[in-house]
C-alpha positions, 0 to 999 in steps of 0.5 A: 593431126597431119595435113591430109587428115585435117583437110579431110575433116571440114571445120563446119557442116556444109550448107544445103547449097554446098551439098547440092554443088558437091552432089552435082560434081560427084554425079558429073565425074562418075557419069563421065567415068562410066561413059569412059568405061562403056565406050572402051569396048569400041577400042576392043572390037569394031562397033561403028567406025574408027572415027566415030569410036574415037569421037565417043572416047573424046566425048567421055574425056572432054566431059570428065576433064570439064567436070574435073577442072570446074570442080578444082576451080570451085574447091581451089582453097581446099585443094591448095590446103591439101595438095598445093604441090600438085598444082605447082608440079602439074604446070611445071611438068606441062611446061617441060613437055611443051619445051621438049616439043618446041626443041624437037618435033612440035608434036604438041597435041600428042605430047599434051594428050599423053601428059594428061593421061599421067596427071588426070588421076592425081588431079581427080584424086584431090577433087574426089577427096574434097567431094568425099568430105562433103558427101561421103555416103554419095561418093562411096555409093558411086564407087560401089556402082562403078565397081559393079559396072566394071564387073558386069562388063567383065562378065558380059565380055566373057559370055558373049565376046570372042577370045582376045589374042596376044603374043603371036595370036595365042588366044586368051579370055575375052575382054571388054576394056580396050585391050588385054593389058588394059583390062588386066590392069583395070581388074588389079585396081578394082581388086584394090578398090574392093579391098579398101571398100571392105576394110572401110565397112562398105563391102560384105566379106563374101562379096569381097572374097568372091571378087578377089578370087575372080580377080586372081583367076582372071589376072593369073590364068584367064588373061595371062598378062605377066606385067599385071601379075607383077603389079598385083604382086607388088600391091600385095607385097606392100599391103602385107608389109604394112599390115604385118610387123614381121613381114619384112623379116619373113621376106628377108629370111625367105629370100636368104633361104632360097639363095642359100638352097640355090647356091649348092646346085649352082656350085656343082652346075646342076642349075641351068643359067639362061643364055642372053638369047633365052633371057631376051625370049623370056622377056619378050624382047625387052632386054634387047630393046632396053639395051638399044635405048641405053645405046641411044641415050649414051650417044645423046647430046646434053640438050637431048639428055635434059629434054629428050628426043621428042614425042614418038621418038621411043618407037623404033624397029629393033632386031627382035621386034623387026616387023613393026616399030615398038616402044621400050615397054618400060614407061620410065625409059620411054619418058627419059628417051622422049622427054629427057631428065626434066620430063621424067623428073617432073612425072616422078615429082607428080607421083611423089606429091600425089602420094603426099596428098593422102594419109601416110602410107595410104597411097604406097600399095597402089603406087607400087602396083603402078610403078611395077607395071610402068617398069616392065611394060606400057603400064597403068600410068598410060592406060586411062581405063585403069588409071582413072580408077586409081583415085577411087581406090585411093579415096576408098583407102583413105576411108579405110584408114580413117575407120581403122584410126578412129576418124571419119568424114563428117 
């Protein structure tokens, strides 16, 4: 039995006191998470004022982080057994980020804030796994309530809020959660949560199908965020490959067929190959920005390659995005530019040990979605309203894995 599974099955039933402690932590974490979801509308529409709205968001963050770190300290032994490398990688990554700021602009508060966006979901995941093994029914119920809250807020926004604007003022369906992109990422993660709750036997088939169809309509039509579509397709492709033995062969044959069919018209000039300007336009300026960042890195010193140019340095005014400073719209390039090889390496290591905290293959579909969104935009990793639901989906995936493999939390 692997380490992740053996840690998910406690050696002896918890005492009444241990159950009350686990219940307290579970309620604290989910209450803070619900507050984070509820106040997200303040980032979408002006409700009070900028400072007041920021204070509510900080309060939700403070409550969640306090409960999370208190829980990790309480269950330190179990966390060390399940995911010892996370507790090594997280401090090392923070040290790298702080070293970068000491060498560059000393934007310590911003760097720490951005770093905690990255590491909170992995840390929360290992704590939720511990709480799930103590109080599986309660954690499942709280995840179901969270899913219900998200969909109530999504429908509420669609019913009463004004359209969202993106890409030159083009109107899209209204959103509740922070922005068009954040809401779209969040629904992709919620679709994964619905899938795993269904497979774990905690969501009815009709309700699951309805949520899945509604999610597809929102992501691929109503909100029109292309990076979220890529994330959803990446998740679905990995799930398909995992569940179907012939899927890799079918995908290879299909790709080969498409390339073969395209070769003949390409040979006779019947297919129009886009120009560089057209490719830049299709990617909303990304290709041009990425080339500029490659040029910046090519002219960097060894120290800048190792530790980056500092927090905020990725934001520049480019030939395409001339009206205001923009970042790379690729968080891997952004991390490399700002935090260097050391910072990017630390983040990739954290993602790797995060996946290793779960049974084999369980985390791969969701991390594929996270990686796809990160590679093509400011993705799930830096969108807390979406990334904070990743631990819930991963715990639900673990519950589904245990059910399929004949195991279960005691």
